N, C-alpha and C positions, 0 to 999 in steps of 0.2 A: 294372200295378204297376212302378214304377221306383225307382232309387236316390234320386231326388228325393223321392218319397213317403215313403221310410223316413227320410230326413234330417228331413223336416218332422215326422213322427211322433215321432222321438226328441227333437226340439227341444221339442215340446209336453210330453213327459214330463219333460225336464230343467228346464222352466220351471214346475214345479208344476201340470201339467195345465191351463195357462192359454194359450189360443190367442192372446190379445192380446200377451202377453209373448213368445211364440214368434215371432209375426209381426214384432215389433220386432227381435228377435235375428236374424231371417233377412232383414230388410229387405223384407218382404212385407206385403200387406194381410191383415187378420184374416179376411175372407171367403175369400181364396185359401187360407189355412191350413185353415180349416174344410172347404173343398171337397176338399182333398187327403186329409184324414182320412176324409171321407165316401166318396171313391173307393176308398180302401184297405179300408174296411169292406165296401163293395159287392163288391169283387174277391174277398175271402175269405169273404164271407157271415157275418161275425161283428160283434159290437159291441166296439169298442176302449175306449170310455169310457162310463160311466154318466153321464147328463145329469140333474142335479137343479137345476132353475132355471138359473142362469147358471154353476153350478159343475160341473166335470168330475172324475170319479174313475176311475182306470184299472181295467178289469175283469181277471178272471183270464186271459181270452184275450189281452187287451192286454199283460199281463205276459209271456206266452209269446212274443208277437210282438216285444216289446221286447228279449228275450234274443237272438232270432234276428237282429233288425235291427242290434243292436250288433255282433255277430260279422260280419255281412255288410258293414256300413259300415267296420269296422276292417280287414277283409281288402282291401276295395276301396281304401281310403286307403293301405294298405301297398303294394299293387300300383302305385298311382299314384306314390307316393313312390319306390319302388324302380326302376320303369321310367324315370321322368323324370330320375332322378339316376344312371342306370346307369353312365355314364362316370366319375362321381366316387365310385362305390361307396356311394351312399346318403347320407341325412341322418339323424342321430341327434338326437332331440328329448328333452332332459332337463330335468326340473324339480328345484329344490332349495329347501328351506325356508331362511329368512334366515341362520341360524347356519351351516348347512352350506354354503350358497352363498357366504358371505363368507369362511369360514375354510378350507374343505377342497376345494370343487369346482374352483377354479382349478388346484390341483395335480393333481387327478384328470384334468382335461381336458388339461393340458400333457403329462402322462405318456402318456395315451391317444393324443393327436395325434402324438406321436413314433413310436408303434408303428403307427398307422393314419392316415398323413398324407392319404389320399384320402377319408376320411370326414369330412363336415362336421358339427360338433357345435353344435347350437343350444340355448341355455340360457335358462330362465325361472326367476327367483328370486322366490318369493311365499310368503306364509304357508301352512302345511300344508293348511288346509281349502280354499284356492283351488286348490292343486295337485291335490287329489282330484277336484275338478270338471273340471279340464282333462284328467285321465286318463279320467274317465267319458265325456267328449265326444271322446276320441281326439285331443286336441290335443298330448299328450305320450306318448312311448313308455314312460317310467317316471319316477319321482321319488325323491329322497332326502329323507327327512323325519325330524324329531326325535321326533315323537310316534308314535302308533299310529292305524291306521284302524279304524273300526267299521262299514265298509261291506262287506256280504257278498260283493259282486262284485269286490272288490279283494284282492289278495294282498299281505301285509305281511311281508317277510323281514328279521329283524335282521341287521345287518352290523357294528356297532361299539358297544362299551360307552362310556357317557358318564356324567357326574355333574354336578349343579348344586352350586354352593357359595354360601354366604351371605357377602357382603362388607359391610364397615363402614368408616367413615372411619378413616384411620390415626391421626388426632389426637383420636378420640372417646373414649368412656368404656370401651370394650372393648379387650382385648389379643388378639393373634393366638393362635388355638387355643382360646380360652375357650369353655366350654360353657354355653349359655343354656338356661334352663328353658322349657318350652312356654308358660307364662303370660307370661314376659318377652318371648319371641319374638313372640307374637301381638299384643302391645301396641306393636310398633314401627311406624314410618312406612315403608310399603313402596313401593319403586320397582320396578315389574315390567314384563315384556314384555306385549305386547298379547294380548287374548283371541284364540284361534284359532292361536296359535303353539305349537309343540311344547314350548318351554321353559315357557310358562304352564300348559299342560295338565299337565306333570309336577309343577309346583308345586301347582296346585289339587288334583290327585289325592292328593298327599302330605298336605296339611293337612286335606283332607276325611276321610281315613282317621284322622287324629288328632282329629277331632271339632270342627273350627272352620273359619271362613272369615275373609277379610280384605277390606277395601276399600282398594285401593292409592291412595297419594297421587299417584303418577305412573304412566302407562302409555305405553310407547314401543316402536316397532319397532327402534330403534337401541340396540345394546348400549353403544356409546361414550357415548351421551347419558345412559344410566343410570349408567355408571361415573363420569362427570364429576359427576353429581348426588350420588353417594355421596361422592366426594372433597370436595365442597363442603358436606358435612354435612347434606344434606336428608333422609337416611333410609338404609335398608339395601336391598340388592338381592340377588336369588337368580338367578344366571346360570351358564351353562356354564363349568366350570373351565378348559377349554382357551381360552375367550374372554377370561378375566381373568388368565391366567398372567403377562402382561407387567406390568400394574399391581400385581399381588401381588409380583412379583420386585422391582419398583422401589420398593415400600413406600408407594405412594400410597393403597393400601387394604389392609385385613387381612381374613382369613377367620376365621369363628367356626363353631362347631358348635351343633346344637340337640338337646337330650336327647330321645331316642326318635324322632327324625326323620332320614330319609336321602332323598336326592334322586337315587338311582341310576336310570338309564334306558338305553335302547338307541336308536341310530339305525337307521332301517329303509329298505329299498328297497321301493317301492310300485309295483305295476302291475296292470292288469286281468287277471283270470283267463282271459278269452277272447282276450287279446292274443297275436298271433304275435310272438315276440321274435326279431329277426334275430341272426345271429352277432355282429355288431358290438355290439348291445345287450347280449348275454350277456357279451361280452368286457369291456365297460365295467363291468358288475355285478361280475365276478370281480376286476377291478382294485380296485374300491371295497372289496371284502371283504378283499383282501390289504393294502391301505393301512389298513384299519380295525383291524388288529392292533397299530398303534402304541399304546403305553401312555399312559394319562393322566398328566399331571404329578402327582408325588407330593404328598400333603397335607403331608408333612414337609419339602418342598423349600423352602418359603417361610418 
């Protein structure tokens, strides 16, 4: 049994128990992947996957091996990273969801790099659900996300309060601070962030609790694109207040409220519960928590 066997096994698990997909991800042939799984099963004398026709499903023993395999691979990768980068005091791999990555992470990294100039910070900005997968495959040390994780093997620590706000065209039929009824709100043309983003998850969760759903006219990963669409009268958007502070101050859009609805949320630090966090990783997390105490722009400011 080798590290290679464990990597192949984890890849099969991460690809929906599909050896063909795992082979593609690993740049291997499907028979080579199947052989590695068979060798692992023979070594331990267990069955890792139940085979029903062409479909595989992980067994209870497989789940146990999966837990051990992740810890072993994570520790091995950490050792490789730490030893190979010893002279530069290591590499920190951080993920951020799009709002945090565009609005806050550059400041975090700048501050951190002044304190720890010999630590190399590598950043990936992706939707929250993609960051979860990268943490599960140990491609990231931790991530900063807008939503929450529902994966039991991940720890999700809140570090900053946030709020979404409803914005409308400044020259439209609503005035700043106006309160819309639920019925009036649900009949709007919605311009929303994409599915899988923390912002969209917060919005969907709030309206689901209120007993309705919407089909957006626009979906976009870009907050700027949605704000410009609102300015041009194409509909309303529900976006992070910090991200729309400038257009609100400039008067190109206005904010309104919705009776009985709020879009309060928290930003979270996400990492694997089996992950060994280096001192530099913990230092960066503490920096985020300290910076996260910055107050939201006041609703009455605009």
